[in-house]
C-alpha positions in Angstrom: 0.0 0.0 0.0 1.0 3.6 -0.5 1.1 6.2 2.3 -1.2 8.5 0.3 -4.9 8.6 1.1 -7.0 11.3 -0.3 -10.6 12.0 0.8 -13.3 14.3 -0.5 -15.0 16.3 2.3 -17.9 18.7 2.6 -17.8 21.4 5.3 -20.3 24.1 6.3 -18.9 27.1 8.3 -20.8 29.0 10.9 -21.0 32.0 8.6 -22.9 30.0 6.0 -20.2 28.9 3.5 -19.9 25.5 2.0 -16.4 24.2 1.2 -15.7 21.1 -0.8 -12.1 20.0 -0.8 -9.7 17.1 -1.0 -7.9 16.2 2.2 -4.9 14.1 2.9 -5.8 11.6 5.6 -4.0 8.8 7.4 -4.0 5.3 6.0 -6.5 3.1 7.9 -5.5 0.3 10.2 -8.0 -2.6 10.3 -9.4 -4.0 13.5 -10.0 -7.7 13.9 -13.2 -7.8 11.9 -12.2 -5.1 9.4 -10.6 -4.9 6.0 -8.9 -2.1 4.1 -10.3 -1.6 0.6 -8.4 0.1 -2.2 -11.4 1.9 -3.7 -11.4 1.9 -7.5 -14.9 2.9 -8.3 -17.7 4.8 -6.5 -21.0 6.1 -8.0 -22.4 9.6 -7.7 -26.0 8.9 -6.5 -28.6 11.5 -5.8 -28.3 10.7 -2.1 -24.6 11.6 -2.3 -25.4 15.0 -3.6 -27.4 15.7 -0.5 -24.3 15.2 1.6 -22.0 16.9 -0.9 -23.9 20.1 -1.4 -26.4 20.1 1.6 -28.5 23.2 1.3 -26.0 25.3 -0.5 -27.0 27.5 -3.5 -24.9 25.9 -6.2 -25.4 28.9 -8.5 -23.0 30.8 -6.2 -20.3 28.1 -6.5 -16.7 29.4 -7.0 -13.7 27.2 -7.9 -10.2 28.0 -6.5 -7.1 26.0 -5.8 -5.4 24.1 -8.6 -6.6 21.7 -11.3 -5.3 18.7 -9.3 -6.4 20.1 -5.9 -9.5 22.2 -6.5 -11.6 23.8 -3.8 -15.3 24.7 -4.2 -17.0 27.3 -2.1 -20.7 28.2 -2.2 -23.2 30.2 -0.1 -25.7 28.5 2.2 -28.9 30.6 2.5 -29.3 31.9 6.0 -32.8 30.3 6.4 -31.3 26.8 6.2 -28.5 27.3 8.7 -30.5 26.5 11.9 -31.3 23.0 10.5 -27.6 22.4 9.8 -26.1 23.2 13.2 -24.9 19.6 13.7 -22.8 19.9 10.5 -21.2 23.3 11.2 -17.4 23.3 11.0 -17.2 19.5 10.6 -15.5 18.0 7.6 -18.1 15.5 6.4 -16.8 12.6 4.3 -18.9 12.0 1.1 -19.9 8.9 -0.7 -22.3 6.1 0.3 -20.8 3.1 -1.6 -18.1 1.9 -3.8 -16.0 -1.1 -4.8 -12.3 -2.1 -4.9 -9.7 -4.6 -3.8 -9.1 -5.7 -0.2 -5.4 -4.9 0.4 -5.2 -5.5 4.2 -7.3 -7.3 6.8 -7.7 -7.8 10.5 -7.1 -11.0 12.3 -10.5 -12.6 12.2 -11.1 -15.5 9.7 -13.9 -13.6 8.0 -11.5 -10.6 7.4 -8.6 -12.7 6.3 -10.8 -14.6 3.8 -11.3 -11.3 1.9 -7.7 -10.4 1.2 -7.2 -9.9 -2.5 -10.9 -10.1 -3.2 -12.9 -7.5 -5.1 -15.7 -6.3 -2.7 -18.4 -3.7 -2.7 -18.7 -1.6 0.5 -21.3 0.6 2.0 -21.2 2.9 5.1 -20.2 6.4 4.1 -17.0 8.2 3.1 -16.3 6.2 -0.1 -15.0 9.2 -2.1 -11.5 8.4 -0.9 -8.7 6.2 -2.1 -8.5 3.7 0.8 -11.3 2.9 3.3 -11.5 0.7 6.4 -14.8 -1.3 6.5 -16.3 -4.0 8.8 -16.7 -7.3 7.0 -20.5 -7.0 7.5 -20.4 -3.9 5.4 -18.7 -5.7 2.5 -20.2 -7.7 -0.3 -17.8 -10.1 -1.9 -18.3 -10.0 -5.6 -18.2 -13.1 -7.8 -14.9 -13.9 -9.4 -14.4 -11.9 -12.6 -16.6 -9.0 -11.5 -14.8 -5.7 -11.8 -14.9 -2.9 -9.3 -16.7 -0.7 -11.9 -19.4 -3.4 -12.3 -19.8 -3.8 -8.5 -19.6 -0.1 -7.5 -23.3 0.3 -7.3 -24.1 -2.9 -5.4 -26.0 -1.4 -2.5 -28.0 1.8 -2.9 -29.9 1.2 -6.1 -30.1 -2.6 -6.1 -31.2 -2.9 -2.5 -33.6 0.0 -2.9 -35.3 -1.7 -5.9 -35.5 -5.0 -4.1 -36.7 -3.3 -0.9 -39.6 -1.8 -2.9 -40.6 -5.3 -4.1 -40.3 -6.8 -0.7 -42.3 -3.9 0.9 -45.0 -4.5 -1.7 -45.2 -8.1 -0.6 -45.0 -7.5 3.1 -47.8 -4.9 2.9 -50.1 -7.0 0.8 -50.1 -5.1 -2.5 -49.8 -6.9 -5.8 -48.5 -4.4 -8.3 -46.2 -1.3 -8.2 -46.2 2.2 -9.7 -42.8 3.8 -10.1 -42.0 7.4 -11.2 -38.8 8.5 -13.0 -38.9 4.9 -14.2 -36.2 5.3 -16.9 -33.5 6.0 -14.2 -30.8 3.5 -13.4 -32.8 2.3 -10.4 -36.0 2.2 -12.5 -34.4 0.0 -15.0 -33.3 -2.4 -12.2 -36.8 -2.5 -10.8 -38.2 -3.2 -14.2 -35.9 -6.2 -14.7 -36.7 -7.5 -11.2 -40.5 -7.3 -11.8 -40.2 -9.0 -15.2 -38.2 -11.8 -13.6 -40.5 -12.1 -10.6 -43.8 -11.8 -12.5 -44.8 -8.6 -10.9 -46.9 -6.0 -12.7 -45.0 -2.6 -12.8 -46.4 0.7 -14.0 -43.6 2.9 -15.2 -44.1 6.6 -15.2 -41.7 8.5 -17.6 -41.5 12.0 -19.0 -40.1 11.6 -22.5 -40.9 9.5 -25.6 -37.4 8.2 -25.8 -37.7 6.9 -22.2 -40.9 5.0 -23.3 -38.9 3.4 -26.1 -36.0 2.5 -23.7 -38.3 0.7 -21.3 -40.4 -1.0 -23.9 -37.3 -2.4 -25.5 -36.4 -3.8 -22.1 -39.7 -5.6 -22.0 -41.8 -3.2 -19.9 -45.5 -3.7 -20.4 -47.1 -0.7 -18.6 -45.5 2.7 -19.5 -47.3 6.0 -19.1 -45.9 9.4 -20.0 -46.5 12.2 -17.5 -46.0 14.9 -20.2 -48.9 13.4 -22.3 -52.3 15.0 -22.4 -53.8 11.6 -21.7 -51.5 10.9 -18.7 -54.2 10.6 -16.0 -56.5 8.5 -18.1 -53.6 6.3 -19.2 -52.4 5.9 -15.6 -55.9 5.1 -14.4 -56.3 2.4 -17.1 -53.0 0.8 -16.1 -54.0 0.8 -12.4 -57.4 -0.8 -13.3 -55.6 -3.6 -15.3 -52.9 -4.3 -12.7 -54.6 -3.4 -9.4 -51.6 -1.4 -8.3 -52.1 0.3 -4.9 -48.5 1.1 -3.9 -46.2 3.7 -5.6 -42.7 4.9 -5.2 -42.0 8.5 -6.1 -38.5 10.0 -6.3 -39.8 13.4 -7.4 -41.1 14.4 -4.0 -42.5 17.9 -4.8 -45.3 18.9 -7.0 -48.6 17.1 -7.5 -47.5 13.7 -8.9 -48.1 11.9 -5.6 -51.6 13.5 -5.6 -52.2 12.4 -9.2 -51.2 8.8 -8.4 -53.5 8.7 -5.4 -56.4 10.2 -7.3 -56.0 7.7 -10.2 -55.9 4.8 -7.7 -59.1 6.1 -6.2 -60.8 6.4 -9.6 -59.8 2.8 -10.3 -61.1 1.7 -6.9 -64.5 3.4 -7.1 -65.4 2.6 -10.7 -67.7 -0.2 -9.7 -69.1 1.3 -6.5 -72.9 1.4 -6.5 -73.4 4.0 -3.8 -71.7 7.4 -3.2 -69.9 8.1 0.0 -68.0 11.2 1.0 -65.3 8.9 2.5 -64.4 7.3 -0.8 -63.3 3.7 -1.3 -62.0 1.5 1.5 -59.1 0.4 -0.8 -55.9 1.4 0.9 -53.5 3.5 -1.3 -49.9 4.0 -0.4 -47.3 6.3 -1.9 -43.7 6.3 -0.7 -41.5 9.3 -1.3 -37.9 8.2 -1.6 -36.2 11.1 -3.3 -36.3 14.9 -3.7 -35.8 15.7 -7.3 -38.3 18.4 -6.8 -37.6 20.1 -3.5 -40.8 22.1 -3.6 -44.0 21.4 -1.5 -45.9 18.2 -2.1 -49.4 19.3 -3.2 -52.3 16.9 -2.4 -55.6 17.6 -4.0 -57.6 15.3 -1.7 -60.1 13.6 -4.0 -59.0 10.2 -3.0 -61.0 9.4 0.1 -59.5 8.6 3.5 -57.9 5.2 3.0 -54.4 6.4 2.0 -50.9 7.2 3.3 -47.9 9.2 2.1 -44.6 8.2 3.8 -40.9 8.7 3.4 -39.0 5.6 2.2 -35.4 5.4 3.3 -33.4 2.3 2.4 -31.9 1.5 5.8 -35.2 1.9 7.6 -36.9 -0.4 5.0 -34.2 -3.0 5.4 -34.7 -2.9 9.2 -38.4 -3.7 8.8 -37.7 -6.6 6.3 -35.5 -8.6 8.7 -32.1 -10.2 8.5 -33.0 -13.3 6.5 -34.7 -11.3 3.8 -31.9 -8.8 3.6 -29.2 -11.5 3.3 -31.1 -13.1 0.5 -31.3 -9.7 -1.2 -27.6 -9.2 -0.9 -26.9 -12.7 -2.3 -29.1 -12.0 -5.3 -27.3 -8.7 -6.0 -23.9 -10.5 -6.0 -25.2 -13.2 -8.3 -26.9 -10.8 -10.7 -24.7 -7.6 -10.6 -23.8 -7.8 -14.3 -27.4 -8.5 -15.4 -30.4 -7.5 -13.3 -28.5 -5.0 -11.3 -26.1 -3.7 -13.9 -25.3 0.0 -13.8 -24.3 2.0 -16.8 -22.3 5.1 -16.5 -22.2 8.0 -18.9 -19.2 9.8 -17.4 -16.2 8.8 -15.4 -14.3 11.4 -13.3 -11.4 11.5 -10.8 -11.8 12.8 -7.3 -10.4 16.1 -8.4 -12.7 16.4 -11.4 -15.7 16.0 -9.1 -14.8 19.5 -7.8 -14.6 21.1 -11.2 -17.4 23.6 -11.9 -18.0 22.1 -15.3 -18.6 18.6 -13.8 -20.8 20.0 -11.0 -23.0 21.8 -13.5 -23.6 18.5 -15.3 -24.1 16.0 -12.5 -26.0 18.3 -10.2 -28.9 18.3 -12.7 -29.6 14.7 -11.8 -30.8 14.1 -15.3 -32.4 10.7 -16.0 -30.0 8.5 -17.9 -27.0 10.4 -16.8 -24.9 8.6 -14.2 -21.4 9.5 -13.0 -18.7 7.1 -11.7 -15.8 8.4 -9.6 -12.4 6.7 -10.0 -10.6 7.5 -6.8 -7.3 6.1 -8.0 -7.2 8.2 -11.2 
């Protein structure tokens, strides 16, 4: 191993300034049940952007430093500072997951067994060159799987599987998913096809319809179409979908989904009631692509719920056996069902170039960045 270990950190100062920088940190020393992973690939997920930029106004970002050691500063609006007091003046490591080679291990048999293996890791701070991780936070990848192929082994794959398992646990029989042409959406589509589950895919563009149809998707509705609400209602009637997962968050899409579910549920009701149908309708918000208010036009009765959906909370509800089976499936199918496709690859330094920030901060569907910490 080298003595060099570089980490990307995000710091918010007391005077409302965000600073993103590369820091030289010590090489990790593994405990008995830990391994040191030479990180070779780490994805830039939307959840990572929340840690990276926090509540900063990216339009105020300024780049300084050098090309190889850039520093980004940006303003954090004063109204957000009270909610960020636990972050003030703390250099926060960025990155939820990644993959690489185990180059050192602790004394336990489980740790020693991973030496030289390619593993995926989760647990935070993966935008660095070397990381120390507990063996329980590592997923051993099948022989021949590259770090790039395994870099996104946790967040998107486990979220997609958790959606399916949540559907089953709560007694629903079909799923509605928004922003369905995303990397995660494509995984969910492949899972549902393989498992025989009806999935209604909500997209925004005609080319996204074509993409998913070519992947075998049966139910695709376009939210930009004049017939969106009637198309969605028809798909719900055919599938019986009563659970939805929405990464948009703001706006009225959640409301539209609930209303269409209610129209489908009440179509055969003989008597009117101000309380609506007794069919329970569930929408989970798992992202914040739109940070505006969630608007609910309540024409969907009283049998409904809107909740947040966070991966680790969902895994806790599903139980150890289910989660272990999910992890094994990901390892077995990481180059097929759970394959991730990256449109851009950047070094740690390039993450902090204004040109890169302008591109990946848009969170555009179909655009996915991969960080190469060793580049």
